[in-house]
Every structure is written in structure tokens, then in C-alpha cells.
C-alpha positions in Angstrom: 0.0 0.0 0.0 2.6 2.5 -1.1 4.0 4.6 -3.9 7.3 3.3 -5.3 10.3 5.6 -4.8 11.7 6.9 -8.2 15.1 7.9 -9.3 16.0 9.9 -12.4 19.1 8.7 -14.2 21.4 9.9 -17.0 22.8 7.1 -19.3 25.5 7.8 -21.9 27.3 5.5 -24.2 28.9 5.2 -27.6 26.7 5.3 -30.7 27.8 1.9 -31.8 26.1 0.4 -28.7 22.8 2.3 -29.1 20.7 -0.5 -30.6 22.0 -3.1 -28.1 21.3 -0.8 -25.2 17.9 0.2 -26.5 16.9 -3.5 -26.8 18.1 -4.0 -23.2 16.0 -1.1 -21.9 13.0 -2.3 -23.9 13.2 -5.9 -22.7 14.0 -4.9 -19.1 10.9 -2.6 -18.9 12.5 -0.5 -16.2 12.9 3.1 -17.5 10.3 5.7 -18.3 12.3 7.6 -21.0 12.0 11.4 -20.9 12.9 14.1 -23.5 16.5 15.3 -22.8 16.3 19.1 -22.2 18.9 20.1 -24.8 18.4 17.6 -27.6 19.3 17.5 -31.3 16.6 18.1 -33.9 13.8 15.6 -33.5 13.8 12.4 -35.6 10.2 11.9 -36.9 8.8 8.4 -36.5 5.9 9.4 -38.8 7.0 6.9 -41.5 5.5 4.2 -39.4 2.2 5.9 -39.0 1.2 5.4 -42.6 2.5 1.8 -42.6 0.5 0.9 -39.5 -2.6 2.6 -40.8 -2.4 0.6 -44.1 -1.8 -2.7 -42.3 -4.6 -2.1 -39.9 -6.9 -1.3 -42.8 -5.9 -4.6 -44.5 -6.5 -6.5 -41.2 -10.0 -5.0 -40.9 -10.7 -5.8 -44.5 -9.7 -9.5 -44.2 -11.6 -9.9 -41.0 -14.7 -8.6 -42.7 -14.2 -10.8 -45.7 -13.6 -13.8 -43.4 -16.6 -12.8 -41.3 -14.4 -13.1 -38.2 -16.7 -12.1 -35.4 -15.4 -11.0 -32.1 -16.9 -12.4 -28.9 -17.9 -10.3 -25.9 -14.5 -10.4 -24.4 -12.6 -9.9 -27.7 -14.6 -6.7 -28.2 -12.8 -5.3 -25.2 -9.5 -7.1 -25.2 -7.7 -8.4 -28.3 -6.5 -11.9 -27.8 -2.8 -12.2 -28.3 -0.9 -15.2 -29.8 2.4 -16.4 -28.5 5.1 -16.4 -31.0 8.9 -16.9 -30.8 11.2 -14.0 -31.6 12.8 -16.1 -34.4 9.5 -16.8 -36.1 8.5 -13.2 -35.9 11.8 -12.1 -37.4 11.5 -14.7 -40.2 8.0 -13.7 -41.2 8.9 -10.0 -41.2 12.0 -10.7 -43.4 10.5 -13.2 -45.9 6.9 -12.0 -46.3 6.4 -9.4 -49.0 4.2 -7.1 -47.0 4.0 -4.3 -49.6 2.9 -6.6 -52.4 0.3 -8.2 -50.1 -1.1 -4.8 -49.0 -1.3 -3.6 -52.6 -3.2 -6.7 -53.6 -5.6 -6.4 -50.7 -6.2 -2.7 -51.4 -6.8 -3.4 -55.1 -9.4 -6.1 -54.2 -11.0 -3.8 -51.6 -11.2 -0.9 -54.1 -12.8 -3.1 -56.7 -15.3 -4.5 -54.2 -16.1 -1.0 -53.0 -16.7 0.2 -56.6 -18.8 -2.9 -57.4 -20.9 -2.5 -54.3 -21.5 1.1 -55.1 -22.5 0.1 -58.6 -24.8 -2.6 -57.3 -26.5 0.0 -55.0 -26.9 2.4 -57.9 -28.3 -0.3 -60.1 -30.8 -1.4 -57.5 -31.9 2.2 -57.0 -32.3 2.7 -60.7 -34.3 -0.6 -61.1 -36.5 0.4 -58.1 -37.1 3.8 -59.6 -38.1 2.3 -63.0 -40.3 -0.5 -61.7 -43.6 1.6 -61.5 -43.1 2.5 -65.2 -42.4 -1.0 -66.5 -45.8 -1.3 -68.3 -45.3 1.8 -70.4 -44.5 0.8 -74.0 -42.8 4.1 -74.8 -39.0 4.8 -75.0 -37.8 6.7 -72.0 -36.3 9.5 -74.1 -39.8 10.4 -75.4 -41.0 11.1 -71.9 -39.0 14.3 -72.0 -41.6 16.1 -74.2 -41.1 18.2 -77.3 -41.2 21.8 -78.5 -44.9 22.4 -78.2 -45.8 19.7 -75.6 -44.5 18.9 -72.2 -44.4 15.6 -70.4 -44.0 15.2 -66.6 -43.6 11.9 -64.8 -44.4 11.7 -61.1 -46.5 10.3 -58.3 -49.2 11.3 -55.9 -51.0 9.7 -53.0 -53.8 7.5 -54.2 -56.3 9.2 -51.9 -55.6 12.5 -53.5 -55.6 11.3 -57.1 -59.3 11.9 -57.9 -59.2 15.6 -56.9 -55.8 16.0 -58.7 -57.2 14.5 -61.9 -60.3 16.7 -61.8 -58.2 19.9 -61.3 -55.7 18.9 -63.9 -58.3 18.3 -66.6 -59.9 21.8 -66.1 -56.9 23.5 -67.7 -57.8 22.6 -71.3 -58.9 19.8 -73.6 -55.2 19.4 -74.6 -54.1 17.6 -71.4 -53.9 13.9 -70.6 -53.0 11.6 -67.8 -51.5 8.1 -68.4 -51.5 5.9 -65.3 -48.3 3.8 -65.2 -49.1 2.0 -61.9 -51.6 2.5 -59.1 -51.4 0.9 -55.6 -53.3 1.6 -52.4 -50.6 4.0 -51.4 -49.4 5.8 -54.5 -50.4 6.4 -58.1 -47.5 6.8 -60.7 -48.5 8.7 -63.8 -47.4 10.6 -66.9 -48.9 14.1 -67.5 -49.1 15.5 -71.0 -49.9 19.2 -71.6 -49.1 22.1 -73.9 -45.9 24.1 -73.4 -47.9 27.3 -73.4 -49.7 26.2 -70.2 -46.5 25.2 -68.4 -46.3 28.1 -65.9 -49.9 27.7 -64.8 -49.5 23.9 -64.5 -46.3 24.2 -62.5 -48.1 26.4 -60.0 -51.0 24.0 -59.8 -48.7 21.0 -59.3 -46.8 22.7 -56.5 -50.1 22.9 -54.5 -51.3 19.4 -55.0 -48.6 17.2 -53.4 -47.5 15.9 -56.9 -43.9 14.7 -56.7 -42.1 14.9 -60.1 -39.7 12.0 -60.9 -36.8 12.5 -63.3 -36.5 9.3 -65.3 -33.2 8.3 -67.2 -32.9 9.1 -70.9 -32.8 6.0 -73.0 -33.9 4.6 -76.4 -35.4 1.6 -74.6 -38.7 1.3 -72.9 -38.8 1.2 -69.0 -39.2 -2.6 -69.2 -36.3 -3.0 -71.6 -34.1 -0.7 -69.5 -34.9 -2.7 -66.4 -33.8 -5.9 -68.1 -30.6 -4.2 -69.2 -29.9 -3.0 -65.7 -30.7 -6.4 -64.2 -28.2 -8.0 -66.6 -25.5 -5.5 -65.5 -26.4 -6.1 -61.9 -26.0 -9.9 -62.4 -22.5 -9.4 -63.9 -21.6 -7.1 -61.0 -22.7 -9.7 -58.4 -20.6 -12.4 -60.2 -17.6 -10.1 -60.1 -18.2 -9.4 -56.4 -18.3 -13.2 -55.7 -15.1 -13.7 -57.6 -13.3 -10.9 -55.8 -14.6 -12.1 -52.4 -13.3 -15.6 -53.3 -9.9 -14.2 -54.2 -9.8 -12.2 -50.9 -10.7 -15.3 -48.9 -7.7 -17.0 -50.3 -5.6 -14.3 -48.7 -7.0 -15.1 -45.2 -4.2 -17.7 -44.7 -1.8 -14.7 -44.4 -3.8 -12.8 -41.8 -1.6 -13.9 -38.9 1.5 -12.9 -40.8 0.2 -9.4 -41.5 -0.7 -9.1 -37.8 2.9 -10.1 -36.9 4.2 -7.4 -39.2 1.8 -4.9 -37.7 3.2 -5.6 -34.2 6.8 -5.5 -35.6 6.2 -2.0 -37.1 4.4 -0.9 -33.9 7.4 -1.9 -31.9 9.7 -0.1 -34.3 7.6 3.0 -34.0 7.9 2.9 -30.2 11.7 2.5 -30.5 11.8 5.5 -32.9 9.7 7.5 -30.5 12.1 6.6 -27.7 15.2 7.5 -29.7 13.5 10.8 -30.6 14.0 11.7 -26.9 17.8 11.0 -26.9 20.7 13.4 -27.4 22.7 12.2 -30.4 26.1 13.2 -31.6 28.3 11.5 -34.2 29.8 9.1 -31.7 27.6 9.1 -28.5 24.1 9.2 -27.3 22.5 10.2 -24.0 19.3 8.9 -22.4 17.4 10.4 -19.5 14.5 8.8 -17.6 12.9 7.6 -14.4 13.4 4.2 -12.9 12.3 2.6 -9.6 15.1 3.0 -7.1 15.0 -0.8 -6.5 15.8 -1.3 -10.2 18.9 0.9 -10.3 21.5 -1.7 -9.3 19.8 -4.3 -11.5 20.1 -2.0 -14.5 23.8 -1.3 -13.8 24.5 -5.1 -13.8 22.6 -5.7 -17.0 24.4 -2.9 -18.8 27.8 -4.2 -17.6 27.0 -7.6 -19.1 26.6 -6.1 -22.6 29.2 -3.3 -22.6 31.7 -1.6 -20.3 31.3 1.5 -22.3 28.2 2.8 -20.7 28.0 5.4 -17.9 24.9 5.7 -15.6 24.5 8.4 -13.0 21.8 9.6 -10.7 20.4 13.1 -11.4 17.8 15.3 -9.8 14.6 16.4 -11.5 14.4 19.6 -13.5 12.7 22.6 -11.9 9.0 21.9 -11.5 9.4 18.3 -12.7 7.5 15.6 -10.8 8.5 11.9 -10.8 6.1 9.4 -12.4 4.0 7.2 -10.0 4.1 3.5 -9.8 1.9 1.7 -7.3 3.1 -1.3 -5.2 0.5 -3.3 -3.5 0.2 -6.8 -2.2 -1.0 -9.3 -4.8 -4.4 -9.5 -3.2 -4.8 -5.8 -3.4 -3.4 -5.1 -6.9 -6.8 -5.7 -8.7 -8.2 -2.7 -6.9 -5.5 -0.5 -8.5 -7.9 -0.5 -11.4 -10.4 1.7 -9.5 -7.6 4.0 -8.5 -6.4 4.3 -12.1 -9.9 5.0 -13.4 -10.1 8.0 -11.1 -6.5 9.1 -11.7 -2.9 8.2 -10.7 -2.0 9.7 -7.3 0.5 12.5 -7.0 4.0 11.5 -5.8 3.3 13.0 -2.4 -0.2 11.5 -1.9 -1.4 8.4 -0.2 -2.1 5.4 -2.4 -5.9 4.9 -1.9 -5.9 1.3 -3.3 -5.6 -0.4 0.1 -8.2 1.8 1.9 -10.8 1.4 -0.9 -10.3 -2.3 -1.4 -12.3 -3.5 1.6 -15.2 -1.1 1.0 -15.4 -1.7 -2.8 -15.5 -5.5 -2.4 -18.1 -5.2 0.4 -20.3 -2.7 -1.5 -20.1 -4.8 -4.7 -21.1 -7.9 -2.7 -24.1 -6.1 -1.1 -25.3 -4.7 -4.5 -25.1 -8.1 -6.2 -26.2 -9.8 -3.0 -26.9 -13.3 -4.2 -25.2 -16.6 -3.4 -25.8 -18.1 -6.9 -24.9 -15.0 -8.9 -21.7 -14.7 -6.9 -20.6 -18.3 -7.7 -21.5 -17.9 -11.4 -19.5 -14.6 -11.5 -16.5 -16.3 -10.0 -16.8 -19.2 -12.4 -17.1 -16.9 -15.5 -14.1 -14.8 -14.3 -11.9 -17.8 -13.8 -12.8 -19.1 -17.2 -11.9 -15.9 -18.9 -8.6 -15.6 -17.0 -7.6 -19.1 -18.2 -9.1 -18.9 -21.7 -7.7 -15.5 -22.8 -4.3 -13.8 -22.9 -5.5 -10.6 -21.3 -3.6 -7.4 -20.7 -2.9 -6.3 -17.2 -6.0 -4.2 -17.0 -8.2 -7.2 -18.1 -6.5 -9.5 -15.5 -7.2 -6.9 -12.8 -10.8 -6.5 -13.8 -11.6 -10.2 -13.6 -9.7 -10.6 -10.4 -11.8 -7.7 -9.1 -15.0 -9.5 -10.1 -13.8 -12.7 -8.3 -13.4 -10.7 -5.1 -16.8 -9.1 -5.6 -18.4 -12.4 -6.5 -16.9 -14.0 -3.3 -18.4 -11.3 -1.1 -21.7 -11.6 -3.0 -21.9 -15.3 -2.1 -21.4 -14.4 1.6 -24.0 -11.7 1.4 -26.3 -14.1 -0.3 -25.9 -16.6 2.5 -26.5 -14.0 5.2 -29.6 -12.5 3.4 -31.0 -15.8 2.2 -30.8 -15.1 -1.6 -30.1 -18.1 -3.9 -30.7 -17.2 -7.6 -33.8 -15.4 -6.5 -35.0 -18.2 -4.3 -35.3 -18.0 -0.5 -34.4 -20.7 2.0 -38.1 -21.6 2.2 -38.0 -22.5 -1.5 -35.2 -25.0 -0.9 -36.9 -27.4 1.7 -34.0 -29.9 1.7 -31.5 -27.3 2.9 -33.9 -25.1 4.9 -32.6 -26.1 8.4 -29.1 -25.1 7.5 -29.8 -22.1 5.4 -32.2 -20.6 7.9 -29.5 -20.7 10.6 -27.0 -18.9 8.3 -29.5 -16.2 7.3 -29.4 -13.2 9.7 -31.7 -10.8 7.9 -34.3 -10.7 5.1 -33.8 -7.3 3.3 -37.3 -7.6 1.7 -39.0 -8.0 5.0 -36.7 -5.6 6.9 -35.7 -2.9 4.5 -35.3 -0.2 7.2 -32.7 -2.4 9.0 -30.8 -2.8 5.8 -31.1 1.0 5.1 -29.7 1.8 8.5 -26.8 -0.7 7.9 -26.1 0.9 4.5 -26.1 4.4 5.9 -23.9 3.2 8.8 -21.4 2.0 6.3 -21.4 5.4 4.7 -20.7 7.1 8.0 -17.8 4.7 8.6 -16.2 5.2 5.2 -16.6 9.0 5.3 -15.0 9.2 8.7 -12.3 6.8 7.6 -11.6 9.1 4.6 -11.3 12.2 6.8 -9.0 10.2 9.1 -6.7 9.4 6.1 -6.5 13.0 5.2 -5.6 13.8 8.8 -2.9 11.1 8.9 -1.5 12.4 5.6 -1.2 16.0 7.1 0.4 14.6 10.2 3.0 12.8 8.1 3.7 16.1 6.4 4.1 17.7 9.8 1.0 19.9 9.3 -0.2 19.2 12.9 -2.4 22.2 13.4 -4.3 21.7 10.1 -4.7 18.0 10.8 -6.2 18.6 14.2 -8.4 21.6 13.5 -9.5 20.9 9.9 -9.9 17.1 10.1 -9.8 16.1 13.7 -12.6 18.5 14.6 -14.8 17.3 11.8 -14.3 13.7 12.9 -15.3 14.8 16.4 -18.3 16.9 15.3 -19.7 14.2 12.9 -19.2 11.5 15.5 -21.0 13.5 18.1 -24.0 14.0 15.7 -24.1 10.2 15.0 -24.0 9.7 18.7 -26.9 12.1 19.1 -29.0 10.3 16.4 -28.4 6.9 18.0 -29.2 8.3 21.5 -32.4 9.8 20.3 -33.5 6.5 18.7 -32.3 4.0 21.3 -30.7 5.5 24.4 -32.8 8.5 25.7 -30.6 8.7 28.9 -27.6 9.8 26.8 -29.4 12.4 24.7 -28.3 15.4 26.8 -24.7 14.3 26.8 -24.8 13.8 23.0 -26.5 17.1 22.6 -23.8 18.9 24.6 -21.0 17.2 22.7 -22.6 18.2 19.4 -23.0 21.9 20.5 -19.4 21.9 21.6 -18.3 20.6 18.3 -20.3 23.3 16.4 -18.8 26.0 18.6 -15.3 24.8 18.0 -15.9 24.7 14.3 -17.1 28.3 14.3 -14.1 29.4 16.3 -11.4 27.6 14.3 -12.5 27.1 10.6 -12.0 30.8 9.7 -8.6 31.1 11.4 -6.8 32.0 8.2 -8.9 35.1 7.5 -7.5 38.6 8.3 -10.0 40.1 10.7 -12.3 38.8 13.4 -15.5 39.4 11.5 -14.2 37.4 8.5 -13.0 34.7 10.9 -16.4 34.4 12.6 -18.4 34.4 9.3 -16.1 31.9 7.7 -16.3 29.6 10.7 -20.1 29.9 10.7 -20.4 29.2 7.0 -18.1 26.1 7.4 -21.1 24.4 9.2 -22.8 24.4 5.8 -20.4 21.7 4.8 -22.5 19.4 7.1 -25.2 19.3 4.4 -22.6 17.9 2.0 -21.7 15.2 4.4 -25.4 14.3 4.9 -25.8 14.1 1.2 -22.8 11.8 1.0 -24.2 9.5 3.6 -27.6 9.3 1.9 -25.8 8.2 -1.3 -25.1 4.9 0.4 -28.8 4.1 0.4 -28.1 2.8 -3.2 -26.6 -0.3 -1.5 -30.0 -1.2 -0.3 -31.8 -0.4 -3.5 -29.4 -2.3 -5.8 -29.3 -5.3 -3.5 -33.0 -5.5 -3.3 -33.5 -5.0 -7.0 -31.2 -8.0 -7.9 -33.1 -10.3 -5.4 -36.6 -9.1 -6.5 -35.9 -9.4 -10.3 -34.4 -12.9 -9.7 -37.6 -13.8 -7.7 -39.8 -12.5 -10.5 -38.0 -14.5 -13.1 -38.5 -17.7 -11.0 -42.3 -16.9 -10.6 -42.7 -16.3 -14.4 -40.8 -19.5 -15.1 -43.2 -21.4 -12.8 -46.2 -19.9 -14.6 -44.8 -20.9 -18.0 -44.2 -24.4 -16.9 -47.9 -24.9 -16.1 -48.9 -24.0 -19.6 -48.3 -26.5 -22.4 -47.1 -29.9 -21.1 -43.6 -30.5 -22.7 -43.2 -27.0 -24.4 -43.9 -25.4 -21.0 -40.9 -27.1 -19.4 -38.6 -26.1 -22.4 -39.8 -22.5 -22.1 -39.3 -22.5 -18.4 -35.7 -23.6 -18.8 -35.1 -21.0 -21.5 -36.6 -18.3 -19.3 -34.6 -19.3 -16.3 -31.3 -19.4 -18.1 -31.6 -16.1 -20.1 -33.5 -14.3 -17.4 -30.9 -15.0 -14.7 -28.0 -14.3 -17.2 -29.6 -10.9 -17.9 -30.1 -10.2 -14.2 -26.5 -11.2 -13.5 -25.1 -9.0 -16.2 -27.2 -6.0 -15.2 -26.6 -6.6 -11.5 -22.9 -6.9 -12.0 -22.7 -3.8 -14.1 -24.8 -1.9 -11.5 -22.7 -3.2 -8.6 -19.4 -2.2 -10.3 -20.6 1.2 -11.4 -22.2 2.3 -8.2 -19.5 0.8 -5.9 -17.0 2.7 -8.0 -19.0 5.9 -7.7 -19.1 5.6 -3.9 -15.3 5.4 -3.8 -14.7 8.2 -6.3 -17.4 10.7 -5.2 -18.0 10.1 -1.5 -14.7 8.6 -0.4 -11.9 10.0 -2.5 -13.2 13.6 -2.0 -12.3 13.4 1.6 -8.6 12.8 1.2 -7.5 12.0 -2.4 -6.9 14.4 -5.3 -5.0 12.4 -8.0 -3.5 14.0 -11.1 -0.1 12.3 -11.0 1.7 10.9 -14.1 1.6 7.1 -14.4 5.0 5.4 -14.6 5.2 4.1 -18.2 8.3 2.1 -18.8 9.8 1.7 -22.3 8.7 -1.8 -23.5 7.7 -3.8 -26.5 4.5 -2.5 -28.0 2.2 -5.1 -29.5 -1.5 -5.6 -30.2 -1.7 -9.1 -31.5 1.3 -11.0 -30.3 3.3 -12.0 -27.2 6.9 -13.0 -27.5 7.4 -16.5 -26.2 10.1 -16.8 -23.7 12.8 -19.5 -24.1 
């Protein structure tokens, strides 16, 4: 439960050893390389950006062609394949990546054009279908010098009025119905050019929608057949191109290996961009953990004696990066800390303090023995099935902790996949002894327990802030700003408990609370200049009490979420029982389906709610009392890869 001590170092060596030393630093993963203050002109690693973008585009194209669908976990974490360094080097050396990319891009471009053509052809065919019965070349629908022709459509319900109004213009007008359905009537209007302006005004008021048809020597029916023939050829070409693209799928792994190789080269180029280079030497600066300093010296000595490492101080205003060091059991909870933000170098690491509360709150929110066991089983499966990044491993270990607490909470509250001990007669004697409370029957008791947990965590948070100030020798601030609040809030809790359960102690509790309020007024404005400001500032500090009250009330969500998971599970069981009594055999099948999918849904929603709301209580109600964050995470120089893991040995 601590922040690792950091040391900034200066490493200098001959240019001929640069690649060897860079590989050592990368494989050791010990140094967070920083830009040297007075460096040479930057070396742009931008050449890799285009290569990576092209390769990533090809990978996406091939995965689409191969209809490679990612599962739920793969959508969050890309599964990495183990590969030996020798095989990776061989593939990158022997595989003609540029030729392969050009071929894929050529096929993709052809497919894109063909699909666009197919879309246009389908739209043109759809546009011509209502006119297919017209035995007139399309080019004649454009009209002449003295006559005009307008093709269009109108709602069938408005057609009668439209026709009547149109025919009133003169005897030299005509309507030819191309197709009429219940919804629309497609028609061709013929009229004199001299009456065009009047007819245009008329048409604009009727809801008539003019349609521009293509110009062709063919009739609409003949044009449709022509387009369908072209469409058929386009579909055949698409099938051939897709078939050719699928033959390239066998090289998908190779192109992924090359992507990781280039990504690694890019990270190396970015690291070298921070060096100082001369014709014969280079200099590296960066932060390492103090515990790794001697190890780095030994490793460098093994590859060359011509390397000098020295400890240096940070530049003015520079803060060291932050690396957290927690026991293995607590490391999964670093995920919550990092979501909020890395602590500053001089702050407390909140991982340990939040771990107990997060796991407890998660378990209360999920609150079911069966769901807890299933969550543990799923998490263990995913940890063993997939090569997950560190963040993924921490997440599933966190869910294992939460699931474990949920099983205990389920035992104590009598919740077993929505069933109560009474619904399990065989185990009723045992389960009824384990159960200590039924939240559904005693919601006020559970509410009181939830609020009590809130009071405990908030007081604990203020205590951590007080301890941090004491460690920084800010004794007066620790006592007056934090110690007094702990006393005042505790006296108010004592007063509430006394009023509810111990009337004989109400007077004592009241006096203690009044004393706390007076002390707050006298001390909280001590930094102000004059006595009036001191008094007013101290008086206004009591308003902070409303904030603490709001924070405590936020913990009522523990009751709400715990009860919702249990109630929804119970409803699913009731519905399944009702379905079972319907159709003889089908009823049983439907019951099983409803139970499986219903409880999976409840588990997913319950787990998501438990994680989100437990995290919120840490970040909003708990961290605000002692933790600020905003530090820079320690990011050691290492191999960058998205699809592969180098196999050791």
C-alpha cells in the first residue's frame, strides 16, 4: 500500500552500442524515458504511422471478408498469440508485406466500386419498376417543343381531386397511369408548353412529386432488363473478388505479426527521438524505480563496459512518475484508483483503503449466493481462456473478489438465484440458521446498515486526510480541519443513536454536538484577516455538514441495488413457474429458457450496477475526503504489440 520511490538517471554510451542498449532497456521494462532538455533536432517516427494505418486497414478488410466475429471479451481485449522471436523475425524478413497490402487494397477498391455500382443499379431498377408497363421509349418522356411531359407520383387518396383539377386547364391535357397501388399512383402528364407556368403552380399545391427518369432509347421494361443484366454481372464479379480475398486469409496472422513489428519499431523510434545524439555518442534520461537501479547497472555491464549511468535530480517543476506497489491480493483494486487518476507522488495510495469497501459494496449490491458463484466461475474461465492485458486481468480478479463477497452476502440475506431458504426445503434447516436478515421484510434495517457503512467510510476518509497531514508535519491543520470534523460528525451520529435507542444519553450527546459546532465556528476561519471574517467563515463552514449528509444518503443505493437484484431474480422464477404450467412439454422447455436467459440478464445488469455504483461511492463520496489524484503514471519503455506476445525461451 505504497507509492514506489523513483530515481531519475542519466545514461551515456557510444553510438555503436545504441541498438543493443535500446533493446536491453525495452526488454527490461525499467525506464520511463524522458525528453532530454537540450536535444538534437527531433527524428520523426511518422513513417511508421502510414504503414500501421495501411496494415490495420488490411486486417480489418480481411476480418470482414472472413466474417471473423469477435466475442464479448474480444470486443474489449484483443486476444494475443504467443510467437517466438525467431519466427516473428523470419516472417517480417520473408513475407512481401507491400505486395500483399497492394493486392488487398486493389481487391478492396474493386469491391467498393462494385458494391457502389450494385447499390446504384438497385436504386435505378427500383425507380423504373412503377413504369415498366409503359410501351414508350424513356427518351420520349422528355416532351417536345410544343408539348411537355411530366412523370411523377401522388397519394392514391388525392388522385381523384388531382385529376379533376388537372383536366380543367384545357382539352389538350392527358393523364397516363403507369401503376396505381393503395398508397401511390404513378402517372405521366401531357400538356401544352404554353400552359406550363400555370400547371407548375398547380402541381406545386397538390402534393404531386415529379420524378426524373433516365434518358434511353429503350422502354422502361427493356431498360430494367438491361440494368438487371449489368447487376447480375456485378454480383458475379463481387463473388469472384470475395473468393480471391478469402484465399488471402491464410496470411492474416503474418500481416498481424508485421503490424506488431512495425508498432514496436515505432515505439523504438519515439524513444530514440528523446535521446541526445552526436556523431559518436548518445544520451538517455529517464525515471526508474530505485529498487531497479543496481539491476540496470548489472545488465548494462553484461553487454558493454562503455556505458555510464549516473543519478540526477529532476528539473525545476518536474515531478516523478508514479508506480503503485501493493500486495498481490490488493493489486486488482488499482484498477479503481487508475480509473479516477494516478495519485501524485506526495499523496497516499488509496488502493488499500478502498479495497475492503469496494468489495463489500459490490457484494451487497449483487447480494446473491448463486450469482456470486457464477460470476466467480465466469471470471476464472476468462482468465484461463484468454491472454488478457494487465487491465483485463485486474478486472476479472476484481470480479472474483466481488463475487466472493456476494456469495457471503447471499448466505446472510437468504438469496439463492432469486430463491429464499423456504424455496429449498432440503437445505432449509441449514440455510435458515445462516441467514441473519431478510432485506425484503426488513428494508429499514438494511437501510440503516447501508447508511452506517457510509458514515464509517466517510470518517475513515477524513482520518486518512488527517494522517497524511500529520506525516507532512501539518499538525495544526490536521487537528483543526480534520480532527474537529471527525469529532463533530461522530457527536452527531451519537446524538442520532441516542435519540433513537438511548434516551438517557441524549443530553450528553447534545452537549457534545453543540461543543463541536462552537469549536468549528471558532477555528475554521482562522486563516482570515480580521475577526469578523474569521467568525463568518467559521459559521459558514457548518454548511459543509449538508454535503456530508448528502454523501451518507448516497449509500442508500446499496439497499436499492441489493433488493432489485433479489426481486428481479424472484420475478424470473415466478414467471418460469407460470410458463411451466402452460403447455405440457413445451412449457418445461420455455421454463428452462426463461430461467437461463432471465438469470443471465439479471446477473449482467446486477454486476454492471454493482461495479458502477460501488466505484461511484469510492470516487465521489470517499476520495473527495482525502484524495486528489492527477499524478503521471509510470510508463516504462517496453515492446508495444496488439496481436502477439513474444514466447520466452
